C-alpha positions as CSV (number, residue, x, y, z in Angstrom):
1,M,-12.1,30.0,66.3
2,E,-15.4,30.9,68.0
3,R,-16.1,34.6,68.2
4,R,-17.3,34.4,71.8
5,D,-14.1,32.7,72.8
6,F,-12.2,35.3,70.9
7,V,-13.9,38.2,72.5
8,K,-13.5,36.8,76.0
9,K,-9.8,36.4,75.4
10,A,-9.6,39.9,74.0
11,A,-11.3,41.4,77.0
12,L,-9.0,39.6,79.3
13,G,-6.0,40.7,77.3
14,A,-7.1,44.3,77.3
15,A,-7.7,44.2,81.0
16,A,-4.5,42.5,81.7
17,G,-2.6,45.0,79.6
18,T,-4.2,48.0,81.3
19,L,-3.4,46.6,84.8
20,L,0.1,45.6,83.9
21,A,0.8,49.1,82.6
22,G,0.0,50.6,85.9
23,C,1.9,48.4,88.3
24,G,5.4,46.9,88.9
25,N,8.9,48.2,88.3
26,N,8.6,47.6,84.6
27,A,5.6,50.0,84.4
28,A,7.5,52.6,86.4
29,E,10.2,52.5,83.8
30,G,7.7,53.4,81.1
31,G,6.7,50.0,79.6
32,A,4.2,47.2,80.5
33,P,5.5,43.6,80.9
34,A,4.9,41.8,77.7
35,I,2.5,38.8,77.4
36,Q,4.2,37.5,74.2
37,T,8.0,37.7,73.9
38,G,8.5,35.2,71.0
39,G,7.3,35.2,67.4
40,P,8.4,37.1,64.3
41,R,9.1,40.8,64.1
42,L,6.4,42.5,62.1
43,R,6.0,46.1,61.0
44,W,2.5,47.1,59.9
45,R,1.0,50.4,58.7
46,L,-2.4,51.7,59.8
47,A,-4.1,54.5,57.8
48,S,-6.5,56.7,59.7
49,S,-9.2,58.9,58.3
50,F,-8.5,61.5,60.9
51,T,-6.0,64.3,61.5
52,R,-3.4,63.9,64.3
53,S,-4.6,67.1,65.9
54,L,-7.8,65.4,66.9
55,D,-6.1,63.6,69.6
56,T,-9.1,61.5,70.8
57,I,-10.5,60.1,67.6
58,F,-7.1,59.7,66.0
59,G,-5.5,58.8,69.4
60,A,-7.6,55.6,69.6
61,A,-5.4,54.1,66.9
62,D,-2.3,55.2,68.8
63,V,-3.6,53.4,71.9
64,L,-4.2,50.3,69.8
65,A,-0.7,50.4,68.3
66,E,1.0,51.0,71.7
67,R,-0.9,48.1,73.4
68,V,0.0,45.7,70.6
69,N,3.6,46.7,70.9
70,Q,3.5,46.1,74.7
71,L,1.7,42.8,74.5
72,T,4.1,41.4,72.0
73,G,7.3,42.6,73.6
74,G,7.9,45.1,70.8
75,R,8.0,42.4,68.1
76,F,4.7,43.5,66.4
77,T,4.7,47.2,65.8
78,I,2.1,49.3,64.0
79,R,2.8,52.8,62.6
80,V,-0.3,55.0,62.5
81,Y,-0.6,57.5,59.6
82,P,-3.1,60.5,59.6
83,G,-5.7,60.9,56.9
84,N,-4.3,61.9,53.5
85,E,-0.7,61.0,54.5
86,I,-0.4,57.7,52.7
87,V,-4.1,57.0,52.0
88,P,-6.8,59.6,51.3
89,A,-9.1,60.1,54.3
90,F,-12.1,58.7,52.5
91,E,-10.3,55.8,50.8
92,V,-9.1,53.9,53.9
93,L,-11.4,51.0,53.0
94,E,-9.9,50.6,49.6
95,G,-6.4,50.9,50.9
96,V,-6.9,48.0,53.4
97,Q,-8.9,46.0,50.9
98,K,-6.1,46.1,48.3
99,G,-3.4,45.6,50.8
100,A,-1.8,49.0,50.3
101,V,-1.8,49.1,54.1
102,Q,-2.5,46.2,56.5
103,M,-4.9,48.2,58.7
104,G,-7.2,51.2,58.8
105,H,-9.1,53.2,61.3
106,T,-12.2,54.9,59.9
107,A,-16.0,55.4,60.0
108,S,-17.8,52.8,57.8
109,Y,-20.6,55.2,56.8
110,Y,-18.0,57.0,54.6
111,Y,-18.3,54.0,52.2
112,I,-22.1,53.5,51.9
113,G,-21.8,54.3,48.2
114,K,-20.1,50.8,47.9
115,N,-22.8,49.1,50.0
116,P,-25.4,50.9,52.1
117,A,-25.3,48.2,54.7
118,L,-21.9,49.5,55.8
119,A,-23.7,52.2,57.7
120,F,-24.7,49.6,60.3
121,D,-21.1,49.1,61.2
122,C,-21.0,52.7,62.2
123,T,-24.4,54.4,62.8
124,V,-27.7,55.4,61.2
125,P,-30.0,58.3,62.1
126,F,-32.0,57.6,65.2
127,G,-30.1,54.4,65.7
128,L,-28.3,52.8,68.6
129,T,-26.3,54.7,71.2
130,A,-22.7,53.8,72.0
131,R,-23.7,51.4,74.8
132,Q,-26.5,49.9,72.7
133,Y,-24.2,49.4,69.7
134,N,-21.5,47.7,71.8
135,A,-24.2,45.4,73.2
136,W,-25.4,44.5,69.7
137,A,-21.9,44.1,68.3
138,Y,-20.4,42.0,71.1
139,H,-23.5,40.1,72.4
140,G,-26.3,40.5,69.8
141,G,-24.7,39.0,66.7
142,G,-23.9,42.4,65.2
143,L,-20.2,41.7,64.7
144,E,-20.8,38.4,63.0
145,L,-23.2,40.1,60.6
146,T,-20.9,43.0,59.7
147,R,-18.0,40.6,59.3
148,E,-20.0,38.7,56.7
149,L,-20.4,42.1,54.9
150,F,-16.7,43.0,55.2
151,A,-15.6,39.6,53.8
152,D,-16.7,40.9,50.4
153,F,-14.0,43.6,50.8
154,N,-11.2,41.3,52.0
155,I,-11.4,42.9,55.5
156,I,-12.0,41.8,59.0
157,N,-13.5,44.6,61.2
158,F,-13.3,45.3,64.9
159,P,-15.1,48.0,67.0
160,G,-12.5,50.6,67.6
161,G,-14.0,53.6,69.4
162,N,-17.2,55.6,69.7
163,T,-17.8,59.3,70.2
164,G,-21.1,58.9,72.0
165,T,-24.1,61.0,70.9
166,Q,-22.8,63.8,68.8
167,M,-23.9,67.5,68.6
168,G,-26.0,68.6,65.7
169,G,-23.5,70.9,64.1
170,W,-22.7,74.6,63.5
171,F,-24.9,76.9,61.5
172,N,-24.3,80.5,60.3
173,R,-27.9,81.4,61.1
174,E,-30.7,80.2,63.4
175,I,-32.8,77.3,62.4
176,N,-36.3,78.0,63.7
177,S,-38.3,75.7,61.5
178,L,-37.8,73.0,58.9
179,G,-38.1,75.6,56.1
180,D,-34.9,77.3,57.4
181,L,-32.8,74.3,56.3
182,R,-33.7,74.6,52.7
183,G,-31.0,76.1,50.6
184,L,-28.2,75.6,53.1
185,T,-24.9,74.0,52.1
186,M,-23.8,71.6,54.9
187,R,-20.9,69.3,55.5
188,I,-22.5,66.0,56.8
189,P,-21.6,62.4,55.8
190,G,-23.4,59.1,55.8
191,I,-27.2,58.5,55.8
192,G,-27.6,61.6,57.8
193,G,-26.3,63.5,54.8
194,R,-28.9,61.8,52.6
195,V,-31.6,62.8,55.1
196,M,-30.5,66.4,55.0
197,D,-30.5,66.2,51.2
198,E,-34.1,65.1,51.2
199,L,-34.9,68.0,53.5
200,G,-33.5,70.5,51.0
201,V,-29.9,70.9,52.2
202,S,-27.0,70.8,49.7
203,V,-24.7,68.2,51.2
204,Q,-20.9,68.0,51.0
205,Q,-18.5,65.4,52.5
206,I,-15.3,67.1,53.7
207,P,-12.5,65.7,55.9
208,G,-12.4,67.1,59.4
209,G,-9.2,69.2,58.8
210,E,-10.9,71.0,55.8
211,I,-14.1,72.1,57.5
212,Y,-12.9,75.3,59.1
213,P,-11.6,76.9,56.0
214,A,-14.8,75.9,54.1
215,L,-16.9,77.6,56.8
216,E,-14.6,80.6,56.9
217,R,-14.8,81.1,53.1
218,G,-18.5,80.7,53.1
219,A,-18.2,77.7,50.9
220,I,-20.6,75.9,53.3
221,D,-23.2,77.4,55.7
222,A,-23.1,74.6,58.2
223,A,-21.0,71.7,59.4
224,E,-21.1,68.9,61.9
225,W,-18.2,67.0,63.3
226,V,-18.3,65.4,66.7
227,G,-18.9,67.5,69.9
228,P,-17.6,70.3,72.1
229,Y,-14.0,69.0,72.5
230,D,-13.2,68.3,68.9
231,D,-15.3,71.1,67.5
232,E,-13.4,73.6,69.8
233,K,-10.1,72.2,68.6
234,L,-11.1,72.7,65.0
235,G,-12.1,76.3,65.8
236,F,-15.6,76.3,64.4
237,H,-16.8,78.7,67.1
238,Q,-14.5,81.4,65.7
239,V,-16.5,81.4,62.5
240,V,-20.1,80.6,63.5
241,K,-21.9,80.9,66.8
242,H,-25.1,78.8,66.4
243,Y,-24.5,75.3,67.8
244,Y,-27.4,72.8,67.5
245,Y,-28.2,69.5,69.3
246,P,-28.7,66.6,69.3
247,G,-26.9,65.0,66.4
248,W,-29.8,62.7,65.6
249,W,-27.8,61.3,62.7
250,E,-25.0,60.0,65.0
251,P,-26.5,58.8,68.2
252,G,-23.5,56.4,68.8
253,P,-21.2,56.2,65.9
254,N,-18.8,53.2,66.1
255,L,-15.4,53.8,64.6
256,S,-13.9,50.6,63.1
257,V,-10.5,49.0,62.9
258,Y,-10.1,47.4,59.5
259,V,-7.5,44.6,59.0
260,N,-6.7,43.1,55.6
261,Q,-7.9,39.5,55.7
262,D,-4.7,38.1,54.1
263,A,-2.6,40.0,56.6
264,W,-4.8,38.8,59.5
265,A,-4.5,35.2,58.4
266,S,-0.7,35.5,58.3
267,L,-0.5,36.6,62.0
268,P,0.5,34.1,64.7
269,V,-2.5,33.4,66.8
270,D,-0.9,35.2,69.8
271,Y,-0.6,38.4,67.7
272,Q,-4.2,38.0,66.7
273,Y,-5.2,37.9,70.3
274,A,-3.1,41.0,71.1
275,L,-4.6,42.9,68.2
276,E,-8.2,42.1,69.2
277,A,-7.5,43.0,72.8
278,A,-5.9,46.3,71.8
279,A,-8.9,47.1,69.6
280,A,-11.3,46.5,72.5
281,E,-9.2,48.8,74.6
282,S,-9.2,51.5,72.0
283,N,-13.0,51.2,71.8
284,M,-13.3,51.8,75.5
285,Y,-10.6,54.6,75.5
286,M,-12.3,56.8,72.9
287,L,-15.7,56.9,74.4
288,S,-14.5,57.4,78.0
289,R,-12.1,60.2,76.9
290,Y,-14.7,62.1,75.0
291,D,-17.0,61.8,78.0
292,A,-14.1,63.2,80.1
293,Q,-13.2,66.1,77.8
294,N,-16.6,67.3,76.5
295,P,-18.0,68.8,79.7
296,A,-15.2,71.3,80.2
297,A,-15.1,72.1,76.4
298,L,-18.9,72.8,76.5
299,Q,-18.4,75.4,79.3
300,R,-15.5,77.1,77.4
301,L,-17.7,77.4,74.3
302,L,-20.5,78.9,76.4
303,A,-18.0,81.5,77.8
304,E,-17.0,82.3,74.2
305,G,-20.6,83.3,73.4
306,V,-21.6,80.3,71.5
307,Q,-25.4,80.0,71.3
308,F,-26.7,76.5,71.9
309,H,-30.1,75.5,70.4
310,P,-32.2,72.4,70.2
311,F,-33.4,71.4,66.8
312,P,-37.0,72.5,66.3
313,N,-39.6,69.7,66.7
314,D,-40.6,69.8,63.0
315,V,-37.0,69.3,62.0
316,M,-36.7,66.3,64.3
317,Q,-40.0,64.8,63.1
318,A,-39.2,65.2,59.5
319,A,-35.7,63.9,59.9
320,S,-37.0,60.8,61.7
321,E,-39.6,60.0,59.1
322,T,-37.2,60.6,56.2
323,A,-34.5,58.5,57.8
324,T,-37.0,55.6,58.2
325,A,-38.1,55.8,54.6
326,L,-34.5,55.8,53.4
327,L,-33.5,52.8,55.5
328,E,-36.5,50.9,54.3
329,E,-35.8,51.7,50.6
330,E,-32.8,49.4,50.6
331,A,-34.6,46.5,52.3
332,S,-35.3,44.7,49.1
333,D,-31.7,43.6,49.0
334,P,-31.3,40.3,50.9
335,G,-27.9,41.1,52.3
336,Y,-28.9,44.5,53.5
337,S,-32.2,43.2,54.8
338,K,-30.4,40.6,56.9
339,I,-28.4,43.2,58.8
340,Y,-31.1,45.8,58.9
341,N,-33.8,43.5,60.3
342,A,-31.5,42.3,63.1
343,Y,-30.4,45.9,63.9
344,K,-33.9,47.2,63.9
345,Q,-35.1,44.4,66.3
346,W,-32.2,45.0,68.6
347,R,-32.9,48.8,68.6
348,T,-36.6,48.1,69.4
349,D,-35.7,46.0,72.4
350,A,-32.9,48.3,73.5
351,Y,-35.1,51.4,73.3
352,R,-37.7,49.6,75.5
353,W,-35.2,49.0,78.2
354,F,-33.3,52.3,78.0
355,G,-36.7,54.1,77.8
356,T,-37.7,52.6,81.1
357,A,-34.8,53.2,83.5
358,E,-32.2,55.4,81.7
359,Q,-34.7,57.9,80.1
360,S,-36.6,58.5,83.3
361,Y,-33.4,59.2,85.2
362,A,-32.0,61.4,82.5
363,A,-35.2,63.4,82.1
364,F,-35.0,64.3,85.8
365,A,-31.2,64.6,86.4
366,F,-30.0,65.8,83.1
367,G,-32.8,68.2,82.5
368,T,-31.9,70.0,85.7
369,A,-28.3,70.2,84.7
370,E,-29.3,71.7,81.3
371,E,-31.3,74.4,83.0
372,E,-28.3,75.2,85.2
373,C,-26.1,75.5,82.2
374,A,-28.6,77.7,80.4
375,L,-28.1,75.7,77.1
376,A,-31.6,76.6,75.9
377,P,-31.8,79.6,73.5
378,G,-32.8,82.9,75.0
């Protein structure tokens, strides 16, 4: 089946499901009319890397499961499990690969130790924003490239959410220059963690639910997660008050839905369409919900006395140069290079366009808003 045909059907299915959920007597009774009412009864399990309390990043998997249930008339149900409940948070890929669960919802940069190219399924420092990533994945050949990579793991992947550009994390002291990073212990995953390591930071990878106690005990000096809404939920502002931006290592992190290839192949084609449509909806849901929730959370954090700081220019410059060097180091591998070169060219073209209209608008309109919110230190 051609991917373009598949994506078109998925988008139509997601749109139809959304519309049906909001109209008609059936919707008023709490359920959307089903598109598929025949077929076998299936019960699948989905392992998330995230805790249930993080209702937006975890909730995207719930959205997927609910929509699949509706589109198949309740015949195909997916139960979502939080991280560490049936599969360790950072072992979702292995769980799906081996068939311990049929599905997973996770961030692919957690697994770059297995193959560094997996980062391009999620994000790399100074990489694509959420919109730019979706354009690359759905219309620029990105999804085909990453699916070739995941075939080695017996997995088919789907875009399944995005946080948008993240914040730069919480620090127990001010960072006024590059030298202030040296000697810190920080929770930060992915290639961003490798960059920080090169800049003199001792890096740890800790699941979201374990970050607060690590900060509270002083086991780590700094931590990044997502942005105001999630970070407030996790309570980081109760322990440290210095909140930095931007999260240059996560400009638009794509969260992925993993499906075991054997399980996927066993699905009736209508169920495959339902699952892809639901994944597309969950992708849209996560980003839009974060964009809806973060503004109010930011204002609450300001009222709590949190001090917002931009990273110093020398930190940004050193991080950019180090990130480029690390990404280039792997380019001798043909498989990595195939994805990296395509990603890099798409980024160049996207930056040229976004730097023309989007950046000029943002520099005027967003800059004024930042002044009004008094985010700058002092």
